[in-house]
N, C-alpha and C positions, 0 to 999 in steps of 0.2 A: 543204456541201463547200467546199473552198478550193483555189485554183490559184495557183501561183507558179513562178518560174524561179530557178535558182541562177546566181550570177555565175561560179562555178567548176563547170562541168558534170562535172568528173572526180570530184567529191565525191558518194559514194553515200549517200543519207539516206532515212529513212522516218519516217512518223508512224503510231502505232498507238494506238487507243482500247482500253484494257484492260477487264477485267471489272468493275473498280471505278469506271469512268467517268472515268479519268484519261488524258489525251492524253500519250503518251510520244514524244519526238523522239530519234532515235538516228542515228548515222552509222557507216559501216564503217571500222574501224581496221585497215589492212593489216599494221601491225607486230605487232599482237596477234591478227590474223585473227578478230576478233569485233566485235559491235555495241557501241558506247559511247553511254551515255545523255548527252545534252547539254541536255535540257529536259523539265520536267514541268508540266502545267497541268490542274487547279489543284494547287498545292503543298500548300495547307492550306485550311481552311474559309473563311478571309478572302479567298481567291482566287475563291470562288464569288460571282458577281455578285449584289449586293443582299442579302447575308446578313443585314445589320443594318438593312435598310430605309432609308427617307428620314431624313436627319439623324442616322443612327446611325453610330458609329465602331467599326471592327473592329480588334482587336489580338490577334494569335495568341499573344502571350506573357502575356495576361491571362486571368483566369477569373472570370466568364464573358468570352467574347471580345468581346461586343457591349456598348456603353454609349451613352447619349445624350450628345451634346456639350453643353457648358454652355449654359444658356438654353433647353434642351429637356427634355421628359419623355416616357416611353413613351406611345404612343397607346392601346394596349390592354395594361394592366398585367398582366392575367391571362395573356396569351400570353407576355409577357416572363418572367414567373415560371416558365413551363414551358420556357424557353429557345427559344421561337419568336419571333424578333426581326423577322421580315419586315414586320410592320405599321409598324415604324419609330417615329419620335418626332415630337412636335408642339411648337410654341413655347409658352413659359410666358407671355410678354408680347408683345403685338402691336407691330409696327414703327411708326415715326412716320407713314408713309403710310396705315396701317391704322387709326389712332386717329381718332375723330370728336370727342372732347372738345376744348374750347377752353381748358383749364386751362394754367397756366404749365408744369407738368411735361410735358404732352403736346406742347408746342411744342419741347422739347429734341431735338436731332438724335440719330440713332442713332450707336452706336459700333461698333467692330470688335474681335472677339476673335481673337487670333493663335493658330493651331494650328501647331506646329512638326513637321517631318519627317513629312508626310502625303502619301499618294497622292491627287492631285487627282481629284475626281469626274468623271463623264462629262458630255457635252453642254455643253462650254464654248464661249464666244464670245470670239474674239480681237480685239484692237485694239492699236495701237502707242502707246507713251508711256512716261514714267518711272513709277516706283512711286507717287509722290504723285498723279500724274494718274489712275492706276488707281483710287485711293481716291475721288478727287473724282467720277470718272465713275460709280462705283457708287453713291455717295451721292445723286447727282442723278437716278438712275434708280430709281424705286420698285420695279421688278420685280427689281432686282439684290439677291441675298441673300448673295453672297460674291465675293471677288476674290483673285487671286494675280498675282505678277509674276515673270517669268523673263527673264534677260538675252538668251537666244537666241530666246524666243518673243514676249516683250512682255507686254501686259496680257491676263489671262484673267479672265472674269467668268461668273457663273452666275445663272440665274433659275429659279424653280420649286423643286422638291425637289432636295436634294443626295443623290445615291445613289452608293454604293460608296466611301465615305470609309474610308481605312485608315491606321492609325498604324504607322510604321516605327521600328525601333530605330537604324538608320543611314540616311543620305541622306534622300531625300524632299524635299518642298517646303513652304514656309510658305504657309498659306492663311488668309485673314482672313474670319471669319464675321460677318455683320451681325446685331447684337442691339439690342434696345430700350435706351434710356438707363438705364432703371430697373434693368436687370440688373447694372449696375456700381455702384449705390448702396452696396451692402454692402461692396464692395471699397474704395470711396472712404472710407466711414466707418471701415473697418478701418485704412486708412492713417493717418487722422486720429488714431484711438485709439492706434496704435503710436507716432506722433510725440509725442503728449501723454504717453504712458507713458515714452518715452525722456527727454523733458524733465524729467518728475517724478523719474525715476530719477537723472538727472545732478544735479539739485538736491539730492536726498536724500543722494547719495554725497558731494557737496561739503559739505553741512551736517554730515554725520557726520564727515568728515575735519577740518573746522574745529573741531567740538566736541572731537574726540580730541586735536587739537593743543593747544587751550586747556587741556584737562584735564591733559595731560602737562606742559605748561608750569607750571601751578599746582602740580602734584605735585612737580616738580623744585624750584620756588621754596620749597615747604614743607620739603623735605628740607634745602635750603641754610640756611633760617632755623633749622630744628631743630638743625643742626650748630653754627651760630653761637651759638645760645642755650646749648647744652651747654658749648661752649668758654668762654663768658662766665661761666656758672654755676660752672664749674670754677675759672676764674681768680679769681672773687670769693670762692670758698671757700678758696683757697690763702692761708695765713698767711706772708707774705713774711719776717717776723721769725724764723720757725722754720727758714729755709733758711740754710745755711752759705755765706758769701760769700768768694771768694778774689780776691786782687789779681792783676794781670798778672804781677808779679814773682814771686809765690808759684807761679803756674802754670808759668812759665818754668823756675824752679828745680826744680820737681817733675818736669818732663819733660826735664831736661837741655837746656834751651833749645830744646825741640821737636825733639830729635834724632830722626833717621830710625829709629834702633834702638828708640825708644819708640812708634813709630807702629803702631797696630792696623789701620788701614785708612782708606779714603776713602768718604765718603758724598755725598749730594746737597747737604748744607749745609757741607761742609768735611772736614777730616781729624780722625781720632780717635786720641788718644794715651793711654798709660798713665803715671800719675805717682804713684809710691809705691803706696799701696793705693787711690788714687782713679783713676777713669776720667774723663778730661777730653775734652770735644769743643770743638775750636777753631773759631771762626767765620771763614769765608773772607774776610769783609770786614775783619777785624781782623788776621789773621795770614797770612803768606805760606806 
């Protein structure tokens, strides 16, 4: 049972546990003269305490709704396959304090996995301090398995099993889960591979661009050379003694001293005139 008092005693409200095991909170709406629902508990399966067990995350928008958080695996896989998740999840790799080997790898400190927009689990321990001090406090305490920070609450830390973790689509808090250093090896290697791939890609693109530029330049040079060769071959084949040569005086007489009435038009190299039955092109550098 639960007892409580309202600040506003004029508000008429009631709680009813219906036949489906859902607690319904309603209040009396005078304007509509009817009971209005203001709260349901639980709203969905993720609202049921411990649905996904220890270190299990519940997301009502996923199918199945339960999954083990990173660094953990189902404790009893047969039950999980039957959608019974209450047995929860167990660690894949032990934390630094739990390792007994003296190898270099085992001496490396644990890291934290950031989970965004989560409902923080039950049985938290509070302390005051900045976000970085929360991390340090948790690392220095072998029993600490997770921490979070809230401006209004301060540091929150958890020891033992994390129960009732839930993923939200909006709001929620960021919680940092303590994992063994080895759990992040693949992520670090992947980052290195991505960086190397990007560097190789940039070099390949630059090399291809350089090759294309050189190939285009050579092709352009070959075209220019080919045109010059054709022009020289043509000029070499022209027999100048077979061409009719006119003097300036003859051209002036034929065009009536380059009269405008004999002009056919203007081009990029000068004006074009007609002279008798000949068509004559004057060079701008010689004639006005």
